[in-house]
Every structure is written in C-alpha cells, then in structure tokens.
PLY file of the C-alpha trace (Angstrom):
ply
format ascii 1.0
element vertex 491
property float x
property float y
property float z
element edge 490
property int vertex1
property int vertex2
end_header
6.43 148.89 117.99
5.87 145.11 117.71
6.03 142.98 114.62
3.31 143.13 112.02
1.30 140.31 110.48
1.88 138.77 107.09
-1.19 140.64 105.80
0.18 143.95 107.11
3.55 143.35 105.40
1.73 142.50 102.21
-0.30 145.71 102.54
2.94 147.73 102.92
4.16 146.33 99.59
0.82 147.16 97.97
0.95 150.67 99.41
4.19 151.41 97.56
2.59 150.22 94.33
-0.56 152.31 94.91
1.40 155.48 95.61
3.41 154.98 92.41
0.21 155.31 90.36
0.16 158.83 88.80
-2.69 161.26 89.36
-5.12 161.36 92.25
-6.78 164.17 94.23
-4.67 167.10 95.39
-6.37 167.40 98.81
-7.08 164.94 101.62
-8.08 161.43 100.51
-8.43 158.11 102.41
-5.23 156.07 102.40
-5.82 153.15 104.83
-8.39 151.62 107.16
-6.59 150.10 110.18
-8.13 147.64 112.67
-6.63 146.41 115.96
-8.59 143.75 117.92
-11.75 144.79 116.11
-14.55 142.52 114.89
-12.99 139.29 113.56
-9.52 140.78 113.13
-6.52 141.12 115.37
-4.44 143.26 113.00
-5.85 144.22 109.62
-5.45 147.00 107.04
-7.37 147.96 103.90
-5.61 150.26 101.46
-7.14 152.93 99.20
-5.84 153.84 95.74
-6.24 157.61 95.21
-9.04 157.55 97.83
-10.90 154.61 96.23
-11.61 151.19 97.75
-13.56 148.36 96.09
-15.09 145.66 98.30
-16.66 142.55 96.77
-18.71 139.85 98.42
-22.12 138.35 98.77
-25.07 140.25 100.19
-24.91 140.35 103.97
-21.17 139.64 104.06
-20.45 142.97 105.84
-19.27 145.31 103.08
-21.64 148.16 104.01
-21.17 147.49 107.73
-17.41 147.89 107.30
-17.76 151.18 105.43
-20.28 152.51 107.96
-17.49 152.34 110.54
-15.45 154.64 108.31
-17.95 157.32 107.22
-19.45 159.16 108.87
-18.63 157.48 112.23
-14.96 158.54 112.26
-15.87 162.11 111.28
-17.77 162.91 114.50
-17.28 159.90 116.82
-21.00 159.14 117.05
-21.49 155.37 117.67
-25.24 154.99 118.23
-26.80 151.75 116.99
-28.48 153.40 114.01
-25.11 154.80 112.92
-23.33 151.43 112.92
-25.98 149.49 111.01
-26.44 150.61 107.38
-29.93 149.03 107.39
-31.07 151.66 109.94
-31.47 148.99 112.61
-30.55 149.82 116.19
-29.75 146.19 117.00
-26.09 146.51 116.02
-24.30 148.11 119.01
-20.70 149.20 119.42
-19.85 146.46 121.90
-20.87 143.79 119.35
-17.71 144.51 117.30
-15.59 143.73 120.40
-17.49 141.09 122.40
-19.30 139.34 119.54
-22.35 137.12 119.84
-23.87 137.55 123.33
-25.23 134.00 123.30
-21.97 132.36 122.26
-19.44 130.83 124.67
-16.21 132.90 124.88
-14.35 129.69 125.69
-15.31 128.23 122.33
-12.46 129.02 119.90
-14.81 128.69 116.92
-17.25 131.32 118.20
-17.01 135.07 117.72
-17.26 135.84 121.43
-15.00 137.53 123.99
-15.33 138.14 127.74
-13.53 141.51 127.61
-11.69 143.29 124.84
-10.08 146.63 123.93
-9.99 147.47 120.25
-9.22 150.27 117.77
-10.20 151.25 114.28
-8.79 154.24 112.40
-8.84 155.97 109.02
-5.58 157.32 107.63
-5.77 160.19 105.11
-3.04 161.48 102.80
-2.78 164.97 101.30
-2.09 164.68 97.58
-0.19 167.98 97.23
1.97 167.93 100.39
2.21 164.18 101.02
1.30 164.68 104.70
-0.70 162.12 106.67
-3.56 162.49 109.17
-5.02 159.63 111.22
-8.56 159.73 112.65
-9.48 156.91 114.98
-11.21 155.73 118.09
-10.65 153.11 120.76
-13.30 151.18 122.71
-13.05 149.02 125.82
-15.91 146.57 126.51
-16.61 143.77 128.96
-19.54 141.36 129.42
-19.67 141.98 133.18
-19.99 145.77 132.79
-23.54 147.16 133.22
-23.40 149.05 129.93
-20.98 146.59 128.27
-18.93 149.52 126.87
-16.58 150.64 129.61
-14.72 153.47 127.83
-14.65 155.31 124.51
-11.92 157.67 123.32
-11.00 159.30 120.05
-7.65 160.45 118.69
-6.40 162.69 115.86
-2.72 162.25 114.93
-1.03 164.41 112.25
2.02 163.20 110.28
2.78 160.02 112.32
1.40 156.84 110.77
-0.35 154.11 112.72
1.38 150.78 112.19
4.42 152.49 110.69
5.70 155.11 113.16
3.71 154.06 116.22
1.05 151.58 117.28
-1.82 151.15 119.75
-0.67 147.68 120.76
1.57 147.22 123.81
5.04 145.83 123.14
5.08 143.15 125.87
1.59 141.75 126.42
0.41 142.45 122.89
-2.91 143.92 124.05
-4.25 147.26 122.84
-3.49 150.28 125.04
-6.10 151.96 127.26
-6.62 155.73 126.77
-4.23 156.81 129.52
-1.41 154.70 128.09
-2.18 155.99 124.61
-1.78 159.58 125.83
1.74 158.68 126.98
2.60 157.33 123.54
1.26 160.37 121.61
2.51 163.89 122.22
1.08 167.21 120.91
0.00 168.17 118.32
-1.71 164.73 118.49
-5.01 164.83 120.40
-6.50 162.06 122.56
-9.92 162.83 124.09
-12.82 161.01 125.74
-15.35 163.66 124.65
-17.05 163.13 121.31
-17.74 166.87 120.85
-14.05 167.69 121.31
-13.15 164.89 118.87
-15.65 166.20 116.30
-14.30 169.77 116.56
-10.70 168.58 116.13
-11.56 166.57 113.00
-13.53 169.51 111.58
-10.63 171.90 112.25
-8.09 169.56 110.61
-10.11 168.71 107.50
-12.82 171.31 106.80
-12.67 174.40 109.06
-16.47 174.75 108.96
-18.83 176.17 111.52
-19.91 173.47 113.95
-23.59 173.66 112.89
-22.63 173.41 109.21
-20.33 170.51 109.97
-23.06 168.61 111.79
-25.39 169.26 108.86
-22.76 167.82 106.52
-22.50 164.70 108.70
-26.28 164.35 108.67
-26.33 164.54 104.87
-23.60 161.90 104.62
-25.49 159.68 107.00
-28.58 159.85 104.82
-26.79 159.58 101.49
-24.59 156.61 102.39
-27.48 154.17 102.96
-26.59 151.32 100.59
-30.21 150.33 99.82
-31.72 153.78 99.89
-32.73 153.54 96.25
-34.67 150.34 96.95
-36.44 151.72 100.00
-37.75 154.98 98.57
-38.29 156.88 95.37
-36.80 160.19 94.19
-39.29 162.22 96.23
-38.28 160.51 99.43
-34.63 160.91 98.50
-35.11 164.67 98.05
-36.95 164.84 101.39
-34.07 163.09 103.14
-31.50 165.46 101.64
-33.69 168.46 102.47
-34.09 167.31 106.07
-30.37 166.65 106.43
-29.35 170.10 105.16
-30.25 173.31 106.98
-32.11 176.09 105.19
-30.02 178.74 103.46
-30.88 182.36 104.41
-32.03 184.63 101.61
-29.17 187.09 102.10
-26.67 184.28 101.74
-28.37 183.11 98.54
-28.21 186.67 97.25
-24.51 186.84 98.00
-23.96 183.51 96.28
-25.90 184.74 93.24
-23.75 187.88 93.13
-20.62 185.79 93.34
-21.79 183.51 90.51
-22.68 186.52 88.36
-19.29 188.10 89.08
-17.58 184.85 88.19
-19.41 184.71 84.87
-18.55 188.33 84.14
-14.90 187.73 85.06
-14.85 184.69 82.81
-16.20 186.68 79.88
-13.66 189.43 80.51
-10.92 186.84 80.80
-11.88 185.22 77.50
-11.97 188.63 75.76
-8.61 189.58 77.25
-7.17 186.24 76.18
-8.50 186.76 72.64
-6.92 190.21 72.45
-3.69 188.93 73.92
-3.55 186.21 71.28
-4.09 188.77 68.52
-1.40 191.07 69.91
0.95 188.12 70.37
0.42 187.06 66.75
1.19 190.56 65.46
4.10 190.81 67.87
5.51 187.53 66.57
5.23 188.60 62.94
6.72 192.06 63.53
9.55 190.59 65.55
10.27 188.08 62.79
10.27 190.92 60.26
12.58 193.01 62.44
14.94 190.06 62.84
15.03 189.53 59.10
15.80 193.21 58.49
18.47 193.24 61.18
20.09 190.05 59.88
20.02 191.37 56.32
21.63 194.65 57.38
24.24 192.82 59.42
24.98 190.45 56.55
25.42 193.31 54.10
27.66 195.15 56.54
29.81 192.07 57.20
30.12 191.31 53.50
31.15 194.87 52.72
33.51 195.08 55.68
35.05 191.70 54.79
36.03 192.88 51.34
37.92 195.86 52.69
40.83 196.05 55.13
43.77 198.01 56.06
46.67 197.84 53.62
50.26 197.65 54.83
52.91 200.19 54.03
54.03 198.00 51.07
50.58 198.50 49.52
50.43 202.28 49.97
50.62 202.81 46.23
47.56 200.57 45.72
45.27 202.34 48.24
44.57 205.17 45.82
42.69 202.68 43.59
40.48 201.68 46.56
39.32 205.18 47.41
36.12 204.83 45.44
35.39 201.48 47.09
36.06 202.92 50.56
33.65 205.75 49.85
31.02 203.19 48.86
31.77 201.23 52.05
31.28 204.35 54.15
27.97 204.95 52.39
26.93 201.37 53.15
27.94 201.81 56.80
25.88 205.01 57.05
22.90 203.32 55.47
23.33 200.33 57.78
23.42 202.69 60.75
20.28 204.38 59.43
18.64 200.98 59.12
19.70 200.06 62.67
18.24 203.35 63.87
15.07 202.61 61.97
14.98 199.14 63.55
15.21 200.76 66.99
12.35 203.05 66.05
10.31 200.02 64.93
10.99 198.26 68.24
10.06 201.39 70.18
6.88 201.74 68.16
6.17 198.06 68.78
6.61 198.55 72.52
4.27 201.54 72.49
1.85 199.59 70.34
1.61 196.77 72.86
0.38 199.19 75.47
-2.50 200.32 73.28
-5.56 198.07 73.35
-7.03 199.71 70.26
-3.96 199.66 67.97
-4.48 199.58 64.20
-2.75 196.28 63.51
-3.48 195.86 59.76
-2.24 199.34 58.86
1.04 198.94 60.76
1.56 195.49 59.30
1.09 196.91 55.77
3.61 199.68 56.51
6.08 197.12 57.81
5.69 195.09 54.63
6.28 198.21 52.49
9.45 198.95 54.47
10.54 195.35 54.01
9.98 195.61 50.23
11.93 198.88 50.11
14.77 197.30 52.08
14.85 194.36 49.67
15.10 196.71 46.64
17.86 198.67 48.35
19.71 195.47 49.13
19.48 194.49 45.44
20.99 197.85 44.38
23.79 197.41 46.91
24.43 193.92 45.57
24.80 195.22 42.01
27.14 197.99 43.21
29.29 195.55 45.08
29.42 193.24 42.07
30.87 196.10 40.02
33.64 196.61 42.61
34.48 192.91 42.97
36.84 192.95 39.96
38.94 195.76 41.44
38.97 194.27 44.87
39.87 190.75 43.71
43.41 191.79 42.61
43.97 193.80 45.77
42.70 190.87 47.90
45.14 188.47 46.25
48.11 190.81 46.79
47.02 191.47 50.35
46.65 187.70 51.01
50.22 187.02 49.79
51.64 189.80 51.93
49.58 188.61 54.89
50.89 185.03 54.62
54.49 186.22 54.42
53.97 188.60 57.33
52.34 185.89 59.51
55.23 183.49 58.79
57.86 186.08 59.85
55.71 187.03 62.86
55.34 183.42 64.05
59.07 182.67 63.59
60.04 185.79 65.56
57.53 185.00 68.30
58.84 181.40 68.54
62.43 182.70 68.82
61.42 185.08 71.64
59.65 182.27 73.49
62.80 180.10 73.20
64.83 182.96 74.66
62.22 183.29 77.45
62.66 179.58 78.29
66.44 180.09 78.48
65.93 183.13 80.71
63.64 181.11 82.95
66.29 178.39 83.22
68.79 181.06 84.26
66.35 182.41 86.89
66.22 185.72 85.02
62.57 186.53 85.77
62.39 190.02 84.33
63.81 188.90 80.98
61.45 185.91 80.84
58.41 188.10 81.46
59.54 190.75 78.96
60.23 188.18 76.21
56.91 186.37 76.76
55.01 189.68 76.78
56.72 190.68 73.50
55.87 187.29 71.94
52.24 187.59 73.08
52.05 191.12 71.69
53.03 189.81 68.23
50.01 187.46 68.06
47.32 190.01 67.12
49.49 191.85 64.58
48.59 191.56 60.93
49.74 192.96 57.66
47.39 195.89 58.14
48.74 196.90 61.57
50.26 200.41 61.70
54.04 200.59 61.37
54.32 202.49 64.63
52.55 199.62 66.48
54.86 197.02 64.89
58.00 199.06 65.67
56.96 199.46 69.30
56.84 195.69 69.97
59.97 193.96 71.17
62.09 193.40 74.25
63.38 196.43 76.08
66.92 197.60 75.05
67.93 197.46 78.72
67.69 193.64 78.57
70.92 193.52 76.51
72.80 195.49 79.19
71.31 193.29 81.88
72.34 190.19 79.93
75.95 191.39 79.63
76.07 192.25 83.32
74.58 188.88 84.24
77.11 187.04 82.01
80.00 188.95 83.61
78.68 188.04 87.06
78.49 184.37 86.05
82.09 184.44 84.73
83.38 186.02 87.92
81.51 183.45 90.01
83.00 180.66 87.89
86.53 182.03 88.27
86.10 182.25 92.06
84.82 178.66 92.06
87.86 177.45 90.10
90.15 179.43 92.40
88.63 177.70 95.47
88.88 174.28 93.85
0 1
1 2
2 3
3 4
4 5
5 6
6 7
7 8
8 9
9 10
10 11
11 12
12 13
13 14
14 15
15 16
16 17
17 18
18 19
19 20
20 21
21 22
22 23
23 24
24 25
25 26
26 27
27 28
28 29
29 30
30 31
31 32
32 33
33 34
34 35
35 36
36 37
37 38
38 39
39 40
40 41
41 42
42 43
43 44
44 45
45 46
46 47
47 48
48 49
49 50
50 51
51 52
52 53
53 54
54 55
55 56
56 57
57 58
58 59
59 60
60 61
61 62
62 63
63 64
64 65
65 66
66 67
67 68
68 69
69 70
70 71
71 72
72 73
73 74
74 75
75 76
76 77
77 78
78 79
79 80
80 81
81 82
82 83
83 84
84 85
85 86
86 87
87 88
88 89
89 90
90 91
91 92
92 93
93 94
94 95
95 96
96 97
97 98
98 99
99 100
100 101
101 102
102 103
103 104
104 105
105 106
106 107
107 108
108 109
109 110
110 111
111 112
112 113
113 114
114 115
115 116
116 117
117 118
118 119
119 120
120 121
121 122
122 123
123 124
124 125
125 126
126 127
127 128
128 129
129 130
130 131
131 132
132 133
133 134
134 135
135 136
136 137
137 138
138 139
139 140
140 141
141 142
142 143
143 144
144 145
145 146
146 147
147 148
148 149
149 150
150 151
151 152
152 153
153 154
154 155
155 156
156 157
157 158
158 159
159 160
160 161
161 162
162 163
163 164
164 165
165 166
166 167
167 168
168 169
169 170
170 171
171 172
172 173
173 174
174 175
175 176
176 177
177 178
178 179
179 180
180 181
181 182
182 183
183 184
184 185
185 186
186 187
187 188
188 189
189 190
190 191
191 192
192 193
193 194
194 195
195 196
196 197
197 198
198 199
199 200
200 201
201 202
202 203
203 204
204 205
205 206
206 207
207 208
208 209
209 210
210 211
211 212
212 213
213 214
214 215
215 216
216 217
217 218
218 219
219 220
220 221
221 222
222 223
223 224
224 225
225 226
226 227
227 228
228 229
229 230
230 231
231 232
232 233
233 234
234 235
235 236
236 237
237 238
238 239
239 240
240 241
241 242
242 243
243 244
244 245
245 246
246 247
247 248
248 249
249 250
250 251
251 252
252 253
253 254
254 255
255 256
256 257
257 258
258 259
259 260
260 261
261 262
262 263
263 264
264 265
265 266
266 267
267 268
268 269
269 270
270 271
271 272
272 273
273 274
274 275
275 276
276 277
277 278
278 279
279 280
280 281
281 282
282 283
283 284
284 285
285 286
286 287
287 288
288 289
289 290
290 291
291 292
292 293
293 294
294 295
295 296
296 297
297 298
298 299
299 300
300 301
301 302
302 303
303 304
304 305
305 306
306 307
307 308
308 309
309 310
310 311
311 312
312 313
313 314
314 315
315 316
316 317
317 318
318 319
319 320
320 321
321 322
322 323
323 324
324 325
325 326
326 327
327 328
328 329
329 330
330 331
331 332
332 333
333 334
334 335
335 336
336 337
337 338
338 339
339 340
340 341
341 342
342 343
343 344
344 345
345 346
346 347
347 348
348 349
349 350
350 351
351 352
352 353
353 354
354 355
355 356
356 357
357 358
358 359
359 360
360 361
361 362
362 363
363 364
364 365
365 366
366 367
367 368
368 369
369 370
370 371
371 372
372 373
373 374
374 375
375 376
376 377
377 378
378 379
379 380
380 381
381 382
382 383
383 384
384 385
385 386
386 387
387 388
388 389
389 390
390 391
391 392
392 393
393 394
394 395
395 396
396 397
397 398
398 399
399 400
400 401
401 402
402 403
403 404
404 405
405 406
406 407
407 408
408 409
409 410
410 411
411 412
412 413
413 414
414 415
415 416
416 417
417 418
418 419
419 420
420 421
421 422
422 423
423 424
424 425
425 426
426 427
427 428
428 429
429 430
430 431
431 432
432 433
433 434
434 435
435 436
436 437
437 438
438 439
439 440
440 441
441 442
442 443
443 444
444 445
445 446
446 447
447 448
448 449
449 450
450 451
451 452
452 453
453 454
454 455
455 456
456 457
457 458
458 459
459 460
460 461
461 462
462 463
463 464
464 465
465 466
466 467
467 468
468 469
469 470
470 471
471 472
472 473
473 474
474 475
475 476
476 477
477 478
478 479
479 480
480 481
481 482
482 483
483 484
484 485
485 486
486 487
487 488
488 489
489 490
C-alpha cells in the first residue's frame, strides 16, 4: 500500500482521539468516508465521532451533495441522477464526479475536467460492541470518448480489513486506482466485489440489517425521501406525511394485530416485572434485617461462650487440690455451653425458617419480625442474667487465674529451655551425620511446643527422645574411637 497524504495522516491522528471518547452506539455506526480520485480530491477522508459528522459551509458549497453520496447511495448502489442531487434534479450524473465540467478543457490545470478517470468512494462502519469494521464502497470508471461516459461500475463489501489502513484501491506503481478485475485480486473472501447492483444491495442488507429485500428497498425509499435537505421549505406537513406514506409499504392487518399483541404482552410483562421487583425489594429488606438480627444473636452467643471458656481451663497436677473449689464454676460453664448450643440450634431453626419464608410469596413479614424482636429481647435478658452470674464467680476465679498464670509461666520457661537444649543436641547430631537422632530430637522439641500447664501428665511424660538413642550414641562413640585408633596406627 502506497504512502498516504498529509491530510490522511492527520485524519489517522484524529481517529485515535475520536475513538478515545467514551460512549457511542453499541451497533454499527459510520466511522469514515474515504475518497480516491473522486470529485476534487485525489485522497481524502472524513471521520465520524460516534457516527456523527458536522459539515459547515455556505449554501451551495456541496455539503448535501457530499452526504447524498453516502446515504442512501452506498446502501443499494443506485446512482441515478435524482439520487446524486439532493435538489431532486437529474442534471447531476455519476460521471460528473469523475470527469468534471463537460465544457472545460482537461488540459487546463485550473479547471475541474478530466479526459478519463477511475475513482472510488466508500463508507467505513464500526461496531461499537465488538470493534469490528465493515467497508461499503463503489468504484466507477468514466471517459469522455465513451458513448455513455460511464464505462464500468462495481461495488464492494469488505469486512474487518480497513481501506487506507490494511489495503487500498490505488496501485503501488502507477498510483492510479485499480479496475474491478485488479481489485478482485487484492480482496479475497469473505470480501465481495460485484458489478451487479442487486447483488451489492443484497450483500449490504445481509451484513447490516438482514431484512427482506422488499422491506429493505422500502427503507431505502424512505431514507431517500427523508434526507432531502430542503424538504421542509418545499412542502408542508401534509406533503411530508404523503412522502413518508408513499415511501413505506402498507402493513397487513394481521401483522398489525400481532404487533398489538406483542405491545400488550410487553406492557403486561412490565407490570409483572415491576410487581415482582417490588416484592423482591420487600423480601430483601426483611431478609437483611433478619440476617442482621441472626448475626447479632450468633455473635452475642459466641462472645458469651468465649468469655466463659476463657475464664476456665485445665489445671495442672500441682493445682489438683484447688479444682474442688472450681466445681461450681465448671457446672455453670457447662450450663452456659448447653444454653449456647440451644441458642445455636435455635439460630439454625431461624435460618431454616428464613429459607422457607423466602420461598413463600405471601409470607406474614410483620408477625415474624415481631417474634424475632421478642426472641432478641429474651436473649438480651438472658445474657444480662448470665453476666450477673459470671460477675459473682469472678472473685473465685481471679485467685485461681493468678496461681495458674504463675505456674504457666514457670512451665513455659522450663519447656522452652528443654526444647532449646534438644535442638542444640539435634544440631550436634546433624554435624555427626546421625540422621535418626537429629530427626528424633527435633520431633521431641517440636512436640514440646503445644504443651501447657494444663496438659495431662501422661502426655508430658510421653514426650522425649527414645531410650534407644543413648545406646546408639554409645555404639557410635565406640565406633569413632576405634576408627581414630586405626588412623593413629596407620600414621
């Protein structure tokens, strides 16, 4: 693909800025108008922002003429004189955009006049959701010495590949636009190049709309009538309605009936949807409040259980004589645990009832909410009674906690010193390549870590290196001495 003009490079920079603008339609929208050897331009592009293009200029400067080339001409390939002139005149023919003024001298560089010329104009569309591109365009070859002036017409539909970016209609060497046969060599399927306007119209319809051909032609006719730039000056509202009525085919009564049914169904579905949304909001509100209540009850029960469990522990064998004084407190703790379990069970029942409630569209929300509040009040009163009971036991437990804390500190110190000694021995065993002793000592040291003052005596007595390690150590030392004596004897 050859180099591009300064204007085209500038348009590429603007395109990046336009595409960075947020929003835009989600379907197909115009992205660029591209001209090659068309009208007064050799290479020219006009960019759209979200499918919008603003053209300014004096009356008669060609704004409407330019847009008439875009819509609806590129939608069906029709290039009759009335199509190309927005003023409904048939004096503006297709060859005029290529050959120019018929009375001007083609040799005059100041005149818009050519002896022969091949040109292209195309509309690039971009899909807002997928980012894909689709190019609709047509090429025309005209010459002054041809009987009909227009020698050839062809249309093309190219998905994904972008004109002027990924490919071009201009030849690399001579710089002239390609004829249709050369263009077919450049584009491969699924791109379509055709010299039949009907085939071009069907391909555009299939790519963009998927309508029946008759409906599609009616749509084109409506666009042709509606796009007239001075239609409001030429006729009143009655004439405007007549033009739209003539451009659109009549709708059969059965189709109108089906449309009416669809509209009525849509309205009914919308009412049902709003009612369902209202009920869902009400259920969600109750669900939120009940869940919050359940969380509060669960957290309160868990807090009470943790506080009660934290004040009690296992006493060591040195505190066996003090456990008799804690019997009453342990009984109260068991009662608290049972009541906490009952509350957890009740919480499960509440959640199950809540789940069943959600499946009932006609649930009695106020009554259940009142019951939940009564249960919450009862739980609060029970928690207050438990707090008073625990306060009465705090005096007895405070002395036992202090004694237990002193014993625990002394036990942890002895435990840590013994574990450190065993790890030192494990390092020495590792240095002597005595793997079994290293593993046994490290395992014994690790087993000391979770022990506390409340651990059973049997568990404490069972932790330590195996007695066989001593015999293995003596045997290993004897083997080292013998090896040393043999070494000295050899030396």
